[in-house]
PALUMVO-257875 format. One record per atom (N, C-alpha, C): residue number from 1; z, y, x. Coordinates in pm, 1 decimal, m for minus. Layout:
residues N
[NUM [Z Y X]]
...
END
This chain:
residues 177
[1 [m1842.3 1466.1 8146.1]]
[1 [m1747.3 1570.1 8108.4]]
[1 [m1689.5 1638.4 8231.8]]
[2 [m1659.4 1559.1 8336.0]]
[2 [m1603.7 1615.6 8457.4]]
[2 [m1699.6 1716.5 8518.7]]
[3 [m1827.1 1682.2 8519.9]]
[3 [m1929.3 1771.5 8575.0]]
[3 [m1929.3 1905.6 8503.6]]
[4 [m1914.4 1903.5 8371.8]]
[4 [m1913.6 2027.1 8293.8]]
[4 [m1793.3 2113.2 8330.1]]
[5 [m1677.3 2050.9 8347.6]]
[5 [m1557.5 2126.0 8384.6]]
[5 [m1573.5 2189.0 8522.6]]
[6 [m1626.3 2110.9 8615.7]]
[6 [m1648.8 2161.4 8751.6]]
[6 [m1745.6 2279.2 8747.0]]
[7 [m1856.9 2261.7 8676.0]]
[7 [m1957.5 2367.1 8666.2]]
[7 [m1899.5 2493.1 8602.5]]
[8 [m1822.9 2475.9 8497.7]]
[8 [m1763.1 2590.5 8428.0]]
[8 [m1668.5 2666.7 8519.4]]
[9 [m1588.3 2595.0 8595.1]]
[9 [m1491.9 2661.3 8684.6]]
[9 [m1562.4 2737.0 8797.0]]
[10 [m1660.4 2672.5 8858.9]]
[10 [m1734.6 2740.3 8964.7]]
[10 [m1810.2 2861.2 8908.8]]
[11 [m1871.5 2844.9 8792.9]]
[11 [m1946.9 2955.0 8732.2]]
[11 [m1854.1 3072.1 8698.5]]
[12 [m1734.2 3040.3 8652.8]]
[12 [m1637.3 3145.9 8620.4]]
[12 [m1600.1 3224.0 8746.6]]
[13 [m1580.6 3151.6 8856.0]]
[13 [m1548.1 3218.7 8982.7]]
[13 [m1663.1 3308.5 9028.2]]
[14 [m1785.1 3256.7 9014.9]]
[14 [m1901.9 3336.8 9053.0]]
[14 [m1915.8 3460.2 8964.1]]
[15 [m1888.2 3444.7 8835.8]]
[15 [m1894.0 3559.3 8744.2]]
[15 [m1790.6 3664.6 8782.5]]
[16 [m1670.6 3621.5 8817.2]]
[16 [m1567.6 3716.1 8859.3]]
[16 [m1611.5 3792.9 8984.2]]
[17 [m1673.3 3721.8 9078.3]]
[17 [m1726.8 3787.7 9198.1]]
[17 [m1837.8 3885.8 9162.3]]
[18 [m1925.7 3844.1 9071.9]]
[18 [m2037.7 3929.5 9029.9]]
[18 [m1987.3 4056.7 8962.7]]
[19 [m1885.8 4043.1 8880.0]]
[19 [m1827.8 4159.5 8812.0]]
[19 [m1763.1 4251.8 8915.1]]
[20 [m1686.7 4193.3 9005.2]]
[20 [m1616.5 4269.0 9107.7]]
[20 [m1713.8 4349.0 9195.3]]
[21 [m1828.4 4289.1 9227.0]]
[21 [m1925.6 4354.9 9314.7]]
[21 [m2036.7 4426.0 9236.8]]
[22 [m2025.7 4426.1 9104.2]]
[22 [m2122.4 4491.5 9016.5]]
[22 [m2265.7 4443.0 9043.8]]
[23 [m2280.5 4308.8 9049.2]]
[23 [m2410.5 4248.5 9075.6]]
[23 [m2441.1 4138.4 8973.9]]
[24 [m2396.9 4156.7 8852.4]]
[24 [m2413.1 4053.0 8749.9]]
[24 [m2560.5 4019.0 8727.9]]
[25 [m2642.6 4121.2 8707.4]]
[25 [m2783.4 4096.0 8674.5]]
[25 [m2860.5 4031.8 8789.0]]
[26 [m2836.1 4077.3 8912.3]]
[26 [m2909.6 4019.5 9024.9]]
[26 [m2865.6 3876.0 9052.2]]
[27 [m2736.4 3847.0 9037.8]]
[27 [m2688.4 3710.0 9057.1]]
[27 [m2736.7 3621.5 8942.5]]
[28 [m2744.1 3676.4 8822.5]]
[28 [m2799.9 3601.4 8709.3]]
[28 [m2946.0 3566.5 8737.4]]
[29 [m3019.9 3659.4 8793.1]]
[29 [m3158.5 3632.8 8831.8]]
[29 [m3167.5 3520.2 8934.6]]
[30 [m3074.2 3521.0 9030.2]]
[30 [m3070.3 3413.8 9130.7]]
[30 [m3042.9 3278.6 9065.2]]
[31 [m2947.9 3275.8 8974.6]]
[31 [m2911.6 3150.3 8907.6]]
[31 [m3026.5 3100.9 8818.9]]
[32 [m3096.2 3194.0 8754.1]]
[32 [m3211.8 3154.4 8672.8]]
[32 [m3324.2 3099.2 8760.5]]
[33 [m3341.9 3157.9 8878.2]]
[33 [m3442.4 3106.9 8972.6]]
[33 [m3404.8 2966.8 9018.6]]
[34 [m3277.0 2945.2 9045.0]]
[34 [m3230.0 2813.0 9085.2]]
[34 [m3257.7 2710.6 8974.5]]
[35 [m3230.5 2748.7 8849.6]]
[35 [m3258.3 2659.7 8736.1]]
[35 [m3407.0 2628.7 8724.4]]
[36 [m3489.3 2729.7 8740.3]]
[36 [m3633.8 2710.2 8733.7]]
[36 [m3681.5 2618.7 8846.0]]
[37 [m3630.9 2642.1 8965.1]]
[37 [m3666.6 2558.0 9079.7]]
[37 [m3628.0 2413.0 9052.8]]
[38 [m3509.3 2393.6 8999.1]]
[38 [m3462.2 2257.9 8970.0]]
[38 [m3548.2 2189.0 8864.0]]
[39 [m3585.3 2262.6 8759.9]]
[39 [m3661.1 2200.0 8651.7]]
[39 [m3808.0 2178.5 8687.0]]
[40 [m3862.8 2261.6 8774.3]]
[40 [m4004.8 2251.7 8806.5]]
[40 [m4035.2 2171.5 8933.2]]
[41 [m3933.9 2147.8 9015.7]]
[41 [m3955.9 2080.1 9142.8]]
[41 [m3869.2 1955.4 9152.7]]
[42 [m3933.7 1843.3 9138.8]]
[42 [m3861.2 1716.5 9145.0]]
[42 [m3797.6 1694.8 9282.3]]
[43 [m3862.6 1744.5 9387.4]]
[43 [m3808.4 1730.0 9523.1]]
[43 [m3674.3 1801.3 9538.0]]
[44 [m3660.0 1916.3 9472.7]]
[44 [m3533.5 1989.3 9479.8]]
[44 [m3422.1 1907.7 9415.2]]
[45 [m3452.4 1851.4 9300.0]]
[45 [m3355.6 1767.4 9229.1]]
[45 [m3314.2 1648.6 9316.5]]
[46 [m3410.7 1588.0 9383.8]]
[46 [m3382.3 1475.5 9474.2]]
[46 [m3298.8 1520.6 9593.3]]
[47 [m3329.7 1638.1 9646.2]]
[47 [m3256.4 1690.8 9761.1]]
[47 [m3108.7 1710.1 9729.6]]
[48 [m3079.3 1775.9 9618.9]]
[48 [m2938.0 1804.8 9589.6]]
[48 [m2859.9 1678.9 9553.1]]
[49 [m2929.6 1575.6 9507.7]]
[49 [m2862.2 1450.6 9471.5]]
[49 [m2850.7 1353.9 9588.9]]
[50 [m2922.9 1380.2 9696.3]]
[50 [m2930.3 1285.5 9808.0]]
[50 [m2806.3 1287.5 9896.7]]
[51 [m2743.4 1171.1 9913.0]]
[51 [m2630.7 1162.3 10006.6]]
[51 [m2679.3 1143.2 10151.0]]
[52 [m2809.2 1116.9 10169.0]]
[52 [m2865.2 1090.3 10301.4]]
[52 [m2886.0 1218.8 10380.3]]
[53 [m2933.9 1324.2 10312.7]]
[53 [m2957.6 1452.7 10379.7]]
[53 [m2823.1 1518.7 10406.2]]
[54 [m2798.0 1552.7 10533.8]]
[54 [m2665.7 1608.5 10565.6]]
[54 [m2652.5 1752.7 10517.4]]
[55 [m2530.7 1798.4 10510.0]]
[55 [m2497.3 1929.2 10454.6]]
[55 [m2566.7 2044.1 10528.4]]
[56 [m2566.1 2038.6 10661.1]]
[56 [m2628.2 2145.8 10738.7]]
[56 [m2777.8 2156.5 10710.5]]
[57 [m2844.2 2043.4 10697.0]]
[57 [m2988.1 2042.2 10667.9]]
[57 [m3013.7 2100.3 10527.6]]
[58 [m2928.7 2064.5 10430.9]]
[58 [m2943.7 2117.6 10294.8]]
[58 [m2927.3 2269.3 10295.6]]
[59 [m2827.0 2318.5 10367.3]]
[59 [m2803.6 2462.9 10374.3]]
[59 [m2924.1 2532.3 10438.0]]
[60 [m2978.8 2472.9 10543.0]]
[60 [m3096.9 2528.2 10609.3]]
[60 [m3214.9 2537.0 10511.0]]
[61 [m3233.9 2432.4 10431.1]]
[61 [m3341.3 2431.8 10331.0]]
[61 [m3314.5 2537.4 10223.7]]
[62 [m3189.3 2545.6 10175.0]]
[62 [m3155.0 2644.7 10072.3]]
[62 [m3179.8 2786.6 10122.7]]
[63 [m3147.2 2812.8 10250.1]]
[63 [m3168.8 2946.4 10306.4]]
[63 [m3316.7 2984.5 10306.2]]
[64 [m3404.3 2886.2 10325.9]]
[64 [m3548.0 2914.2 10324.8]]
[64 [m3601.2 2927.3 10181.9]]
[65 [m3560.8 2836.6 10095.2]]
[65 [m3610.4 2837.2 9957.0]]
[65 [m3557.2 2958.3 9879.9]]
[66 [m3432.0 2993.0 9905.1]]
[66 [m3367.0 3101.0 9830.2]]
[66 [m3344.4 3224.5 9918.1]]
[67 [m3439.3 3256.4 10002.4]]
[67 [m3423.3 3368.6 10096.4]]
[67 [m3405.8 3503.4 10026.2]]
[68 [m3454.2 3513.9 9902.3]]
[68 [m3443.6 3640.0 9828.6]]
[68 [m3309.4 3656.6 9757.2]]
[69 [m3223.1 3556.5 9762.4]]
[69 [m3093.5 3561.8 9693.3]]
[69 [m3004.5 3673.0 9749.5]]
[70 [m2919.9 3723.0 9662.1]]
[70 [m2814.0 3815.4 9703.9]]
[70 [m2725.9 3743.5 9806.4]]
[71 [m2661.9 3818.7 9894.7]]
[71 [m2572.1 3758.0 9993.4]]
[71 [m2460.0 3679.7 9925.6]]
[72 [m2408.0 3735.2 9817.8]]
[72 [m2299.6 3669.3 9744.3]]
[72 [m2346.3 3533.6 9691.1]]
[73 [m2465.0 3531.1 9632.5]]
[73 [m2517.7 3407.4 9576.9]]
[73 [m2541.6 3304.4 9686.8]]
[74 [m2599.7 3347.6 9797.4]]
[74 [m2627.2 3254.4 9906.4]]
[74 [m2497.3 3199.9 9964.7]]
[75 [m2398.4 3285.0 9981.2]]
[75 [m2267.7 3239.1 10031.0]]
[75 [m2206.4 3138.8 9934.6]]
[76 [m2224.2 3163.8 9806.8]]
[76 [m2172.2 3074.1 9704.2]]
[76 [m2241.5 2937.9 9712.4]]
[77 [m2373.2 2938.0 9723.9]]
[77 [m2449.9 2812.7 9734.0]]
[77 [m2407.7 2735.6 9859.2]]
[78 [m2387.5 2806.4 9970.1]]
[78 [m2342.1 2741.1 10093.5]]
[78 [m2204.1 2678.4 10074.8]]
[79 [m2114.3 2752.8 10010.5]]
[79 [m1979.1 2701.0 9986.4]]
[79 [m1982.7 2574.8 9900.7]]
[80 [m2061.4 2579.0 9793.9]]
[80 [m2074.7 2462.8 9705.6]]
[80 [m2127.6 2343.2 9785.3]]
[81 [m2225.6 2368.5 9871.1]]
[81 [m2286.7 2262.2 9951.0]]
[81 [m2187.5 2207.5 10053.6]]
[82 [m2112.8 2295.8 10119.2]]
[82 [m2012.7 2250.5 10217.1]]
[82 [m1904.2 2166.5 10150.7]]
[83 [m1875.7 2196.2 10024.1]]
[83 [m1775.7 2118.5 9949.4]]
[83 [m1835.5 1992.5 9885.5]]
[84 [m1964.7 1965.3 9918.6]]
[84 [m2036.7 1848.1 9869.2]]
[84 [m2045.9 1845.5 9716.1]]
[85 [m2066.3 1962.2 9658.3]]
[85 [m2081.4 1975.5 9512.5]]
[85 [m2220.5 2026.0 9475.1]]
[86 [m2315.3 2019.1 9568.3]]
[86 [m2448.1 2074.7 9544.0]]
[86 [m2520.7 2008.5 9427.5]]
[87 [m2483.6 1885.8 9394.4]]
[87 [m2547.2 1820.3 9279.3]]
[87 [m2510.3 1889.5 9147.9]]
[88 [m2405.9 1970.6 9152.2]]
[88 [m2362.3 2043.9 9032.7]]
[88 [m2429.5 2181.9 9020.8]]
[89 [m2508.9 2220.5 9119.1]]
[89 [m2569.1 2355.0 9117.6]]
[89 [m2645.3 2388.1 8989.0]]
[90 [m2732.1 2299.3 8937.0]]
[90 [m2800.3 2334.2 8811.6]]
[90 [m2703.3 2355.9 8694.5]]
[91 [m2601.4 2272.4 8684.3]]
[91 [m2503.1 2288.4 8576.5]]
[91 [m2422.0 2416.7 8595.7]]
[92 [m2391.9 2450.9 8720.2]]
[92 [m2319.8 2575.0 8749.2]]
[92 [m2406.2 2694.1 8709.7]]
[93 [m2534.3 2688.4 8745.4]]
[93 [m2626.4 2798.2 8711.7]]
[93 [m2637.3 2815.6 8560.6]]
[94 [m2647.6 2705.7 8486.9]]
[94 [m2655.5 2713.4 8340.4]]
[94 [m2526.4 2768.5 8281.7]]
[95 [m2414.2 2720.4 8332.4]]
[95 [m2284.6 2769.2 8284.2]]
[95 [m2267.4 2918.1 8316.2]]
[96 [m2312.2 2961.2 8433.7]]
[96 [m2305.1 3102.6 8470.9]]
[96 [m2385.2 3186.7 8372.5]]
[97 [m2505.8 3140.9 8342.4]]
[97 [m2592.0 3212.7 8247.6]]
[97 [m2523.7 3224.5 8110.7]]
[98 [m2465.5 3115.7 8064.5]]
[98 [m2394.6 3116.8 7935.1]]
[98 [m2274.9 3211.4 7937.8]]
[99 [m2201.0 3210.4 8048.4]]
[99 [m2083.1 3297.1 8059.1]]
[99 [m2121.5 3444.6 8068.2]]
[100 [m2232.9 3474.3 8131.9]]
[100 [m2280.8 3613.8 8138.5]]
[100 [m2315.7 3662.4 7998.3]]
[101 [m2384.1 3577.0 7921.1]]
[101 [m2417.7 3613.7 7783.0]]
[101 [m2290.9 3643.3 7703.7]]
[102 [m2191.8 3557.2 7718.9]]
[102 [m2064.8 3578.0 7647.7]]
[102 [m1999.0 3707.7 7694.0]]
[103 [m1998.5 3733.0 7823.5]]
[103 [m1939.0 3854.4 7880.3]]
[103 [m2006.8 3980.2 7825.5]]
[104 [m2140.5 3974.0 7810.9]]
[104 [m2216.3 4088.7 7762.7]]
[104 [m2220.3 4097.5 7610.0]]
[105 [m2160.7 4000.3 7541.0]]
[105 [m2159.5 4002.6 7395.8]]
[105 [m2290.3 3958.6 7332.9]]
[106 [m2365.7 3876.7 7403.2]]
[106 [m2492.7 3826.0 7351.2]]
[106 [m2467.4 3689.2 7287.7]]
[107 [m2511.0 3675.4 7162.9]]
[107 [m2490.8 3551.1 7088.8]]
[107 [m2625.6 3480.9 7070.7]]
[108 [m2644.8 3364.9 7136.3]]
[108 [m2771.4 3292.6 7119.2]]
[108 [m2781.8 3231.4 6979.1]]
[109 [m2898.4 3242.9 6918.9]]
[109 [m2920.8 3189.3 6784.5]]
[109 [m3059.8 3126.9 6780.7]]
[110 [m3069.6 3008.4 6722.5]]
[110 [m3198.0 2940.5 6709.1]]
[110 [m3232.4 2927.2 6562.0]]
[111 [m3351.8 2972.1 6525.8]]
[111 [m3402.3 2954.8 6389.3]]
[111 [m3515.3 2853.1 6397.4]]
[112 [m3496.0 2740.3 6330.4]]
[112 [m3599.3 2637.4 6326.4]]
[112 [m3655.9 2634.3 6185.6]]
[113 [m3787.1 2641.6 6175.8]]
[113 [m3851.7 2641.0 6044.1]]
[113 [m3970.7 2545.8 6046.0]]
[114 [m4017.9 2510.1 5926.9]]
[114 [m4130.7 2418.1 5915.4]]
[114 [m4261.9 2486.1 5955.5]]
[115 [m4270.6 2615.7 5934.9]]
[115 [m4389.3 2694.2 5969.3]]
[115 [m4340.1 2828.5 6024.5]]
[116 [m4424.0 2900.4 6096.6]]
[116 [m4380.9 3031.0 6147.7]]
[116 [m4332.7 3122.9 6034.4]]
[117 [m4220.6 3189.8 6058.6]]
[117 [m4164.4 3280.3 5957.3]]
[117 [m4237.1 3413.2 5959.7]]
[118 [m4255.2 3472.0 5840.5]]
[118 [m4311.6 3607.3 5837.3]]
[118 [m4200.1 3704.0 5875.6]]
[119 [m4235.5 3823.2 5914.7]]
[119 [m4137.7 3918.2 5968.7]]
[119 [m4029.0 3956.5 5868.3]]
[120 [m4061.8 3969.1 5740.4]]
[120 [m3958.8 4008.5 5642.9]]
[120 [m3855.8 3897.0 5623.6]]
[121 [m3899.3 3772.9 5622.0]]
[121 [m3805.9 3660.1 5609.4]]
[121 [m3716.1 3652.6 5732.1]]
[122 [m3776.6 3665.9 5851.5]]
[122 [m3699.2 3662.9 5975.2]]
[122 [m3595.1 3774.4 5975.6]]
[123 [m3635.5 3894.5 5934.2]]
[123 [m3543.3 4008.3 5932.6]]
[123 [m3427.4 3985.7 5835.6]]
[124 [m3455.2 3924.4 5719.0]]
[124 [m3348.9 3896.2 5621.8]]
[124 [m3248.8 3795.7 5678.3]]
[125 [m3299.2 3690.6 5742.6]]
[125 [m3210.8 3589.6 5802.0]]
[125 [m3125.3 3652.9 5911.3]]
[126 [m3188.8 3728.0 5999.5]]
[126 [m3117.5 3791.7 6110.1]]
[126 [m3013.2 3890.5 6058.1]]
[127 [m3047.6 3967.1 5955.7]]
[127 [m2953.4 4064.2 5898.9]]
[127 [m2830.3 3994.2 5841.3]]
[128 [m2851.4 3884.0 5769.5]]
[128 [m2737.9 3808.2 5712.6]]
[128 [m2647.5 3755.2 5822.8]]
[129 [m2708.1 3697.5 5927.1]]
[129 [m2629.2 3640.9 6037.0]]
[129 [m2560.6 3752.3 6115.8]]
[130 [m2632.5 3861.2 6143.7]]
[130 [m2576.8 3972.1 6222.2]]
[130 [m2453.1 4031.3 6154.8]]
[131 [m2450.0 4031.0 6022.3]]
[131 [m2335.9 4086.1 5948.6]]
[131 [m2207.3 4008.0 5975.5]]
[132 [m2220.9 3880.8 6011.7]]
[132 [m2102.1 3798.7 6032.3]]
[132 [m2072.0 3773.3 6180.1]]
[133 [m2146.1 3838.5 6270.0]]
[133 [m2131.8 3812.5 6412.9]]
[133 [m2105.1 3942.2 6487.2]]
[134 [m2010.8 3936.0 6581.9]]
[134 [m1989.1 4049.3 6671.0]]
[134 [m2077.8 4028.5 6792.5]]
[135 [m2151.2 4128.4 6830.5]]
[135 [m2238.0 4117.6 6946.3]]
[135 [m2384.8 4124.2 6908.0]]
[136 [m2467.1 4112.6 7009.2]]
[136 [m2611.7 4121.8 6992.0]]
[136 [m2670.0 3980.8 6985.4]]
[137 [m2756.2 3957.4 6887.4]]
[137 [m2818.0 3825.9 6872.0]]
[137 [m2936.3 3809.8 6967.9]]
[138 [m2944.7 3692.8 7029.7]]
[138 [m3059.6 3655.0 7110.9]]
[138 [m3129.5 3543.6 7033.1]]
[139 [m3243.6 3575.7 6976.0]]
[139 [m3308.8 3486.2 6880.0]]
[139 [m3419.0 3404.5 6945.5]]
[140 [m3412.4 3274.1 6920.0]]
[140 [m3518.4 3182.8 6963.1]]
[140 [m3571.4 3115.3 6837.4]]
[141 [m3701.8 3113.4 6823.9]]
[141 [m3763.0 3050.5 6706.4]]
[141 [m3832.4 2921.5 6747.0]]
[142 [m3812.8 2818.1 6664.9]]
[142 [m3877.7 2688.9 6688.3]]
[142 [m3945.3 2643.9 6559.5]]
[143 [m4045.5 2561.1 6574.8]]
[143 [m4117.1 2504.6 6460.1]]
[143 [m4091.7 2353.5 6458.9]]
[144 [m4050.0 2301.3 6342.2]]
[144 [m4029.8 2157.4 6323.2]]
[144 [m4084.5 2122.0 6185.6]]
[145 [m4202.9 2065.3 6183.8]]
[145 [m4270.3 2035.5 6056.7]]
[145 [m4196.0 1931.7 5973.0]]
[146 [m4106.4 1854.1 6033.9]]
[146 [m4032.0 1753.4 5958.3]]
[146 [m3932.9 1816.8 5860.2]]
[147 [m3908.6 1947.5 5872.8]]
[147 [m3819.1 2016.0 5779.0]]
[147 [m3884.7 2033.7 5642.4]]
[148 [m4012.9 2017.9 5633.8]]
[148 [m4095.7 2031.3 5514.1]]
[148 [m4104.9 2177.4 5469.4]]
[149 [m3994.6 2245.2 5459.1]]
[149 [m3988.5 2385.5 5420.6]]
[149 [m3849.2 2438.1 5450.7]]
[150 [m3828.8 2565.8 5435.2]]
[150 [m3697.2 2624.1 5460.5]]
[150 [m3673.0 2645.6 5609.1]]
[151 [m3543.6 2650.1 5647.9]]
[151 [m3509.2 2678.1 5787.6]]
[151 [m3371.3 2623.0 5820.0]]
[152 [m3342.6 2614.6 5950.0]]
[152 [m3211.4 2576.5 6001.2]]
[152 [m3173.8 2681.3 6105.2]]
[153 [m3053.7 2736.9 6091.4]]
[153 [m3003.6 2835.5 6187.0]]
[153 [m2889.4 2770.5 6264.8]]
[154 [m2898.5 2777.1 6398.7]]
[154 [m2791.8 2723.7 6484.2]]
[154 [m2740.7 2834.4 6574.5]]
[155 [m2608.4 2846.4 6578.7]]
[155 [m2539.7 2941.0 6666.3]]
[155 [m2417.0 2870.8 6720.2]]
[156 [m2419.1 2835.8 6847.9]]
[156 [m2305.6 2763.7 6904.3]]
[156 [m2286.9 2632.1 6831.3]]
[157 [m2167.8 2612.0 6775.8]]
[157 [m2140.6 2488.0 6702.8]]
[157 [m2155.1 2505.4 6551.6]]
[158 [m2209.0 2618.9 6508.0]]
[158 [m2230.3 2644.3 6366.1]]
[158 [m2376.3 2619.5 6330.0]]
[159 [m2398.2 2559.2 6213.4]]
[159 [m2534.3 2533.0 6167.7]]
[159 [m2544.0 2561.4 6018.9]]
[160 [m2649.7 2631.4 5981.4]]
[160 [m2680.6 2656.1 5840.8]]
[160 [m2812.9 2585.6 5813.8]]
[161 [m2808.6 2482.8 5729.9]]
[161 [m2929.0 2403.5 5703.7]]
[161 [m2980.1 2432.8 5563.6]]
[162 [m3083.9 2514.3 5554.3]]
[162 [m3146.2 2549.3 5426.9]]
[162 [m3287.9 2490.8 5422.0]]
[163 [m3300.9 2369.1 5477.8]]
[163 [m3432.9 2306.9 5481.8]]
[163 [m3454.6 2218.4 5359.7]]
[164 [m3578.6 2199.3 5324.9]]
[164 [m3614.8 2113.6 5212.0]]
[164 [m3577.8 1968.6 5243.1]]
[165 [m3597.8 1925.4 5367.3]]
[165 [m3564.0 1786.9 5402.9]]
[165 [m3414.5 1761.3 5386.6]]
[166 [m3330.8 1858.9 5418.3]]
[166 [m3186.1 1844.4 5399.0]]
[166 [m3152.9 1835.5 5249.5]]
[167 [m3219.1 1916.0 5169.0]]
[167 [m3195.4 1911.0 5024.4]]
[167 [m3238.1 1776.5 4966.5]]
[168 [m3350.5 1720.5 5017.1]]
[168 [m3393.1 1587.0 4974.5]]
[168 [m3289.4 1482.0 5013.6]]
[169 [m3237.9 1490.8 5133.4]]
[169 [m3135.7 1395.5 5180.4]]
[169 [m3009.9 1404.1 5094.8]]
[170 [m2967.6 1525.8 5063.8]]
[170 [m2848.3 1544.0 4978.7]]
[170 [m2871.1 1485.2 4839.7]]
[171 [m2987.7 1508.1 4784.5]]
[171 [m3021.6 1452.5 4653.1]]
[171 [m3023.6 1300.9 4658.1]]
[172 [m3081.6 1246.3 4761.8]]
[172 [m3089.5 1100.8 4781.3]]
[172 [m2948.8 1039.8 4786.2]]
[173 [m2858.2 1105.1 4858.1]]
[173 [m2720.3 1055.2 4869.2]]
[173 [m2648.5 1061.1 4734.6]]
[174 [m2670.2 1168.5 4658.2]]
[174 [m2606.4 1180.0 4527.0]]
[174 [m2660.8 1075.0 4430.9]]
[175 [m2790.1 1044.7 4435.9]]
[175 [m2849.5 946.4 4348.0]]
[175 [m2809.9 803.1 4386.0]]
[176 [m2777.7 781.5 4513.0]]
[176 [m2742.4 648.4 4559.8]]
[176 [m2599.5 609.3 4521.3]]
[177 [m2519.3 702.0 4477.3]]
[177 [m2379.0 671.9 4441.3]]
[177 [m2366.1 594.7 4316.8]]
END
């Protein structure tokens, strides 16, 4: 939990800087690159977690790996590293991405279905959800055959479960009483 609070606070500060300097999209690109580097390169993950590698060496490595970063982003990464918080960089990058979406009014939504949805069904679901949401929906579709049929819509902490497996579970619970 502490890590999440730290990441959120640092990400908020970076977002304020990005807004002030009108570089939201380029800094978001930098943070997404950092996330990709972290997820695809085990050595990077080991580097940021290592207490053995000194701060100056880490900064030197970051300057080479992230040479294309905006000056603001690189200064931010250096500051985080000097404060010995570099292990939080992936969480900060993720939190920054989430905060940018919120700032721009983008609402992430996941539709999980047992089989790929046809376009008319997808459009009906999106239209129903869009009517109750302020902002632009960012839709991600997933397939989960264990649902048997139907779909599950997730947006933040809200979930609409219209799956056949959920209906079977509800029926099972009512019959067990």
